[in-house]
C-alpha positions, 0 to 999 in steps of 0.5 A: 558804408557808401559805395563808388556809383552813390555820388549824388542823393537827390530827395523830394522833402514831402509831407510837412503839411499832413505832419503839422495836420495830424498833430493840430498843429500850425502848417508853419510848425511842419514846415519849421520841422522840415526844415529842421530835418533838412539840416540833420540829413544834410550831417547824415549824408555828409557821414555816408561820404555821397558828395553831392545831395539835391532837395526840392525846398520850394517849386515854382507850383508852390507861389499858388498856395496860400498867401499866408502860407508863402509869407510864413516859408519865406520867413522861415527861409530867412531865418535859416538862411541867416542861422542853421545854414551857417552850421552846415557851413562850419561842417564844410557843407557848400551850399548852392540854389537852383531855380527862378531867383527873379521870384524871390524877394531881394533881401532872399536873394542876396542872403542865397548869394552870400552863403554860395560865396562863403561856401564856395571852398567846402568840400565835403558835400555840396548840398543843392537847393531847388528853390523857386524850382521847375524842370520844365521851366529850368529845359525852356531856360536851357533851350533859350541859351542855347538858341541864342548861341545858335543865332549869335554864330557860338555854336553849330546847330548841328553840333547840339547834344544832349551834353549842349542841353547837360551844359545849360541846365541849372545843374550843369556842374553837379553829376546826375542823381543816382537816387532819388528819395521822396517822402510821405507816400506820393508817387510822383516827381512833380516837375522836378528835374525831369532831365537829370533824372534820366537813369536815377533809382527811385525810392518812395518812402511813407514817412513824412519829411519831419519823421526822416531819419538818418536811420531810415536813410541808410536802410535806403542806402543799404537798398540802392546798394542790391539794386543793378543799374543797367542805364537802358542797356537790358 
């Protein structure tokens, strides 16, 4: 079903908390169901033949939420790093993480590194998890890296171009997204992949992330195929 011009889908997985509140459930249950949806959507992306999938799992701004919710999220993350992500590993999914790792607990960082190592040779699809991630922070980090190279003489300032910036982002080895899907009806990108989304097609779904399905994904991909991508040429 997939077309040649759809190699990378990015997701903003929004609506877990509202999904839980609508059902009178604890917020943690919404995050739990959302994590389960992530696993199923990753397998659906693989079946579509899309090679890259990036998901916004936890932003740098999310650290400002209630301490109890953040702790619940981190414990849920620990659980899924130990269990469900192994299911993706068995499905030939390569898993990588981008973001400000230093803000995470040491045991979580260790689990992330192990998964990256264990899945580095998988080839069907690459799942890039943006965790403790903020795009402005990513761009600042890239600028610092470039400035250091100019300072130490390994890079001439006149050689700095768009590719130089791209090569210093966390996503340097990943093609830019062709399609961004945000769930829950919100129509903003919330400090997510600001550089990488320059020519991405956007789709805003009213479905809360825990209810997002393979059927809806296929419908969105079908619509994407009918869009004409101009890349600013006309």
